[in-house]
C-alpha positions as CSV (number, residue, x, y, z in Angstrom):
1,X,-0.5,-43.7,3.0
2,X,1.4,-44.3,-0.3
3,X,5.2,-44.2,-0.1
4,X,5.3,-44.0,3.7
5,X,8.6,-45.9,4.0
6,X,10.1,-43.4,1.5
7,X,8.8,-40.5,3.5
8,X,10.2,-41.9,6.7
9,X,13.7,-42.2,5.1
10,X,13.4,-38.5,3.9
11,X,12.4,-37.5,7.4
12,X,15.4,-39.3,8.9
13,X,17.8,-37.7,6.4
14,X,16.5,-34.3,7.4
15,X,17.0,-34.7,11.1
16,X,19.0,-31.5,11.4
17,X,15.7,-29.5,11.0
18,X,12.7,-29.5,13.4
19,X,10.4,-32.4,12.7
20,X,7.5,-30.2,11.4
21,X,9.8,-28.6,8.9
22,X,10.8,-32.0,7.6
23,X,7.2,-33.1,7.3
24,X,6.4,-29.8,5.4
25,X,9.3,-30.3,3.0
26,X,8.2,-33.9,2.2
27,X,4.7,-32.7,1.4
28,X,6.1,-29.7,-0.7
29,X,8.4,-32.0,-2.6
30,X,5.5,-34.1,-3.8
31,X,3.4,-31.0,-4.7
32,X,6.2,-29.4,-6.6
33,X,7.1,-32.6,-8.5
34,X,3.5,-33.0,-9.6
35,X,3.1,-36.3,-7.8
36,X,0.3,-34.7,-5.7
37,X,-1.6,-32.5,-8.2
38,X,-4.1,-29.7,-7.3
39,X,-7.1,-31.0,-5.4
40,X,-5.2,-34.1,-4.3
41,X,-6.1,-35.1,-0.8
42,X,-2.9,-35.1,1.3
43,X,-2.5,-37.4,4.3
44,X,-4.5,-36.3,7.4
45,X,-2.9,-35.5,10.8
46,X,-3.7,-39.0,12.1
47,X,-2.3,-40.6,8.9
48,X,1.0,-38.6,9.3
49,X,1.1,-39.6,13.0
50,X,0.6,-43.3,12.3
51,X,2.8,-43.6,9.3
52,X,5.7,-41.3,10.2
53,X,5.7,-41.7,14.0
54,X,5.6,-38.0,14.6
55,X,3.4,-36.3,17.2
56,X,0.0,-34.9,16.4
57,X,1.3,-31.4,17.3
58,X,4.0,-31.8,14.6
59,X,1.6,-33.1,12.0
60,X,-0.9,-30.3,12.8
61,X,1.8,-27.6,12.6
62,X,3.1,-28.8,9.2
63,X,-0.4,-28.9,7.7
64,X,-1.4,-25.6,9.3
65,X,1.6,-23.7,8.0
66,X,1.3,-25.2,4.5
67,X,-2.3,-24.0,4.5
68,X,-1.3,-20.5,5.7
69,X,1.3,-20.4,2.9
70,X,-1.3,-21.1,0.3
71,X,0.0,-24.6,-0.6
72,X,-3.0,-26.5,0.9
73,X,-6.7,-25.9,1.4
74,X,-8.1,-27.3,4.6
75,X,-11.8,-28.1,4.9
76,X,-13.0,-28.9,8.4
77,X,-14.3,-32.5,8.6
78,X,-13.2,-33.3,5.1
79,X,-9.4,-33.0,4.9
80,X,-6.5,-31.1,3.4
81,X,-6.1,-30.7,-0.3
82,X,-3.4,-29.4,-2.6
83,X,-4.3,-25.8,-3.6
84,X,-4.9,-24.9,-7.2
85,X,-2.2,-22.6,-8.6
86,X,-3.5,-19.1,-8.4
87,X,-4.2,-16.8,-11.4
88,X,-3.3,-13.2,-10.8
89,X,-4.5,-9.8,-11.7
90,X,-2.6,-6.4,-11.7
91,X,-4.1,-4.5,-8.8
92,X,-4.2,-0.9,-10.1
93,X,-4.6,-1.6,-13.8
94,X,-7.9,-1.9,-15.6
95,X,-7.3,-5.1,-17.5
96,X,-9.5,-7.3,-19.6
97,X,-9.7,-10.6,-17.6
98,X,-10.1,-12.6,-20.8
99,X,-6.7,-11.3,-21.9
100,X,-5.1,-12.0,-18.5
101,X,-6.3,-15.6,-18.7
102,X,-5.2,-16.0,-22.4
103,X,-1.7,-14.8,-21.5
104,X,-1.4,-17.7,-19.1
105,X,-2.3,-20.1,-21.9
106,X,-5.7,-20.9,-20.4
107,X,-9.3,-20.6,-21.7
108,X,-11.7,-17.9,-20.6
109,X,-15.5,-18.5,-20.4
110,X,-18.2,-16.0,-19.3
111,X,-21.7,-16.8,-18.0
112,X,-24.1,-13.8,-18.1
113,X,-26.4,-14.0,-15.1
114,X,-28.1,-10.6,-15.4
115,X,-28.2,-8.0,-18.1
116,X,-30.9,-5.3,-17.6
117,X,-31.9,-1.7,-17.1
118,X,-32.7,-0.9,-13.5
119,X,-33.4,2.2,-11.4
120,X,-30.3,3.4,-9.6
121,X,-30.2,2.6,-5.9
122,X,-28.9,5.4,-3.6
123,X,-25.5,3.7,-3.5
124,X,-25.2,3.2,-7.2
125,X,-26.5,6.7,-8.0
126,X,-23.9,8.2,-5.7
127,X,-21.1,6.1,-7.4
128,X,-22.2,7.1,-10.9
129,X,-23.0,10.7,-10.0
130,X,-26.6,10.3,-11.0
131,X,-30.0,10.9,-9.4
132,X,-31.5,8.2,-7.2
133,X,-33.9,6.1,-9.4
134,X,-32.3,7.2,-12.7
135,X,-32.0,4.4,-15.2
136,X,-28.7,2.5,-15.2
137,X,-27.5,-0.6,-17.0
138,X,-26.7,-3.6,-14.8
139,X,-24.7,-6.7,-15.7
140,X,-23.8,-9.7,-13.5
141,X,-21.2,-12.0,-15.1
142,X,-19.2,-15.0,-13.8
143,X,-15.7,-15.3,-15.4
144,X,-14.1,-18.8,-15.4
145,X,-10.6,-20.0,-16.2
146,X,-10.3,-23.5,-17.6
147,X,-13.9,-24.1,-16.4
148,X,-13.3,-22.9,-12.9
149,X,-15.1,-19.7,-11.7
150,X,-12.5,-17.1,-10.7
151,X,-14.4,-13.8,-10.7
152,X,-17.9,-12.4,-10.2
153,X,-18.2,-9.1,-12.0
154,X,-21.2,-7.1,-10.7
155,X,-21.3,-3.9,-12.8
156,X,-23.5,-0.8,-13.1
157,X,-23.0,1.5,-16.2
158,X,-24.0,5.1,-16.9
159,X,-26.2,4.8,-20.0
160,X,-25.1,8.2,-21.3
161,X,-21.5,6.8,-21.7
162,X,-22.4,3.5,-23.3
163,X,-25.9,3.6,-24.8
164,X,-25.6,0.3,-26.5
165,X,-24.3,-1.6,-23.5
166,X,-27.4,-3.9,-23.2
167,X,-27.2,-5.0,-26.8
168,X,-23.7,-6.6,-26.4
169,X,-23.0,-10.3,-26.2
170,X,-20.9,-10.5,-23.0
171,X,-20.5,-14.2,-23.3
172,X,-18.1,-13.5,-26.2
173,X,-16.8,-10.0,-25.3
174,X,-16.1,-8.7,-21.8
175,X,-17.7,-5.5,-20.6
176,X,-14.2,-4.1,-20.1
177,X,-13.3,-4.6,-23.8
178,X,-16.6,-3.0,-24.9
179,X,-16.4,0.0,-22.6
180,X,-12.8,0.8,-23.5
181,X,-14.0,1.3,-27.1
182,X,-17.3,3.0,-26.2
183,X,-15.9,5.3,-23.5
184,X,-12.1,5.5,-23.6
185,X,-10.7,5.4,-20.1
186,X,-9.3,8.5,-18.5
187,X,-9.1,7.5,-14.8
188,X,-10.0,4.8,-12.3
189,X,-10.5,4.3,-8.6
190,X,-9.9,1.1,-6.7
191,X,-10.9,-0.1,-3.2
192,X,-9.7,-3.5,-2.1
193,X,-10.9,-5.5,0.9
194,X,-11.1,-9.1,2.2
195,X,-14.7,-10.3,2.8
196,X,-16.6,-13.5,3.4
197,X,-18.8,-14.4,0.4
198,X,-22.6,-14.1,0.5
199,X,-24.6,-17.3,-0.1
200,X,-25.4,-16.4,-3.7
201,X,-21.8,-15.6,-4.4
202,X,-20.8,-19.0,-3.1
203,X,-23.2,-20.7,-5.5
204,X,-21.8,-18.8,-8.5
205,X,-18.2,-19.3,-7.5
206,X,-18.7,-23.0,-6.3
207,X,-17.0,-22.3,-3.0
208,X,-17.9,-22.9,0.6
209,X,-19.4,-20.2,2.9
210,X,-16.2,-20.2,5.0
211,X,-13.9,-19.5,2.1
212,X,-12.6,-15.9,2.1
213,X,-12.7,-13.7,-1.0
214,X,-10.9,-10.7,-2.3
215,X,-13.1,-7.9,-3.4
216,X,-12.3,-4.9,-5.6
217,X,-14.7,-2.0,-5.9
218,X,-13.7,-0.1,-9.1
219,X,-15.0,3.1,-10.7
220,X,-13.9,4.3,-14.1
221,X,-14.1,7.7,-15.8
222,X,-14.1,8.9,-19.4
223,X,-13.3,12.6,-19.3
224,X,-15.5,14.1,-16.5
225,X,-18.2,11.4,-16.6
226,X,-18.2,8.3,-14.4
227,X,-18.6,5.3,-16.8
228,X,-19.2,2.4,-14.5
229,X,-18.9,1.1,-11.0
230,X,-18.1,-2.6,-10.5
231,X,-17.7,-5.0,-7.7
232,X,-15.3,-7.8,-8.6
233,X,-15.2,-10.8,-6.3
234,X,-12.4,-13.4,-6.4
235,X,-12.0,-16.6,-4.4
236,X,-8.9,-15.9,-2.4
237,X,-7.5,-19.5,-2.9
238,X,-7.8,-19.2,-6.7
239,X,-6.5,-15.7,-7.4
240,X,-4.1,-13.1,-6.2
241,X,-3.7,-9.4,-6.9
242,X,-0.4,-7.8,-7.6
243,X,0.9,-4.2,-7.7
244,X,4.4,-2.7,-8.3
245,X,5.5,0.9,-8.2
246,X,8.8,2.7,-9.0
247,X,11.7,0.9,-10.7
248,X,12.0,-2.8,-10.3
249,X,15.3,-4.4,-11.3
250,X,15.3,-8.2,-12.1
251,X,18.2,-10.3,-13.0
């Protein structure tokens, strides 16, 4: 392990705190300083035990708590890695993901997987207030931030509200941006849940099967008509959702 003597000195200087807290702080210091960047493999439990002279229980607790706090990503049989800094999305706003990413100074890319007219399934028909089998527009798009997939957008659109939907180039303009112009938003509904990804979602998001995801099911209205129903899937370790209500005072 690099700098083990330096880490031992830091641990000794921090002897007023429990050992596992000292180990956590040493790891955090290196993450926060940039010495250990995102995706960097941090020392394993056995390496911490050998180099620092702590117990395996102490090393395990330090790594486990850092993972629970979102600082590390632990992959069984592979190791622990510094987590990527999460992007964020306002929970109860209907925002354009391209604008959110641009506001962070990052680049947005979109890969169109499906764009087609399909018969509405019973679930989709119910969500769009249409008859089962009625034609609907379907788009499946993967949104990436700086080349890393951060969202699957699986959307069904009522053709009556956006008849030219299938003619759009959604690699350069998001469905959100187009629909806001075609059918101005009057209301929305959101359902949020945690879920394990399906195999095809793992492939599109380049994540493992055991990595949890955040899912938003969103319906939008223009006047009395339902415009679209969308299922938005985010890898939990790459994204967070935020919401505020009432007055918030910040210094």
